[in-house]
N, C-alpha and C positions, 0 to 999 in steps of 0.2 A: 504494500500500500504506500502510496506517495505521501510524503510529509507536506505536500501542497495540494490539498483537496480542491482548491479553487481551479486548478488546472483542468480537471475533468469537466467541471461545470462551464468553464470558459470554452473548452473544445465543443461541448454540447451546444452552447449558444452560437458559436461560429458555424457549426454544421447545420443548425436549424435555419440560419439566414441564407446559406449558400444558394438555395433554389430561388430565392427572392431577389438576389442582387441585381439581376438583369432588369427586373421591374423598377427597382430604385434607380438604376443607371438611366433608364429611359425617361423616368419622371424628372430627374435632375437635368438631363440634356434638354428636354422639352421646356423646362422652366428657364434655363439659360437662353434658349432661343427666344422666348417671350420677353425676358428681361432686356436683352440686346446689349446693354452696357456693362454686363458682368454683375456679379453679386457676391456677397459674403455667404457663408454656409447658412446663416440665419435667414437671409433674404431669399436664397434659393429654396430652402426648405418651405418657407411660407408660400412662395409661388408654386411649388410642386405639390403642396398639400400633404407633406410628410413631416414627421418629427425631426427636430434639429439633429438628434443623435443618428438617425437613419441617414441623413444627408451628410453630416460631418464625417462619418466613418467611410462613406463611399467616395468622397472627393479625392483623397490621395490615390485610390484605386483608379479613378478616371484619369488622373494626372499620369500615372504609370502607363495606362493604356494609350496615352497620347490624345485623349479626347478633350481634356480641359487643361488650362495652364493658369499659373498665378500671374496676374497682371503686373504686380510689382507695386501696387498701391494698397492702402488700407482705408476702411471706413469704420466709424464707430458703431458698434452694435448696441443692442438694448441694455446690456450691462454696463455700457460706458467704455468698454475695452475696444482696442483697435483689432479689426479682423481683416484678413487678407481677402482681396477681391479676386474672384476667379472668372474666367471667360472660356467660351468654347474655342477650340482650335479650328481655324477656318479650313 
């Protein structure tokens, strides 16, 4: 037995989302198409109609896939912190 029981629940959580990732990717991409000027994870999630955590975790994956990039500017989000603006790769 592992001395890190969270690892199995973390793996279970990851495996449970695998089949839904493409749906989230499509929602995020569609939201960015509608936003046109790019958006923070918070702005994208709101436009996509998904939870922030669902969006925030998928953005790095879309960057790795070459679909989204960091614009290089930030905007203030609802918590008052600066958040990176992302945009679709043309």
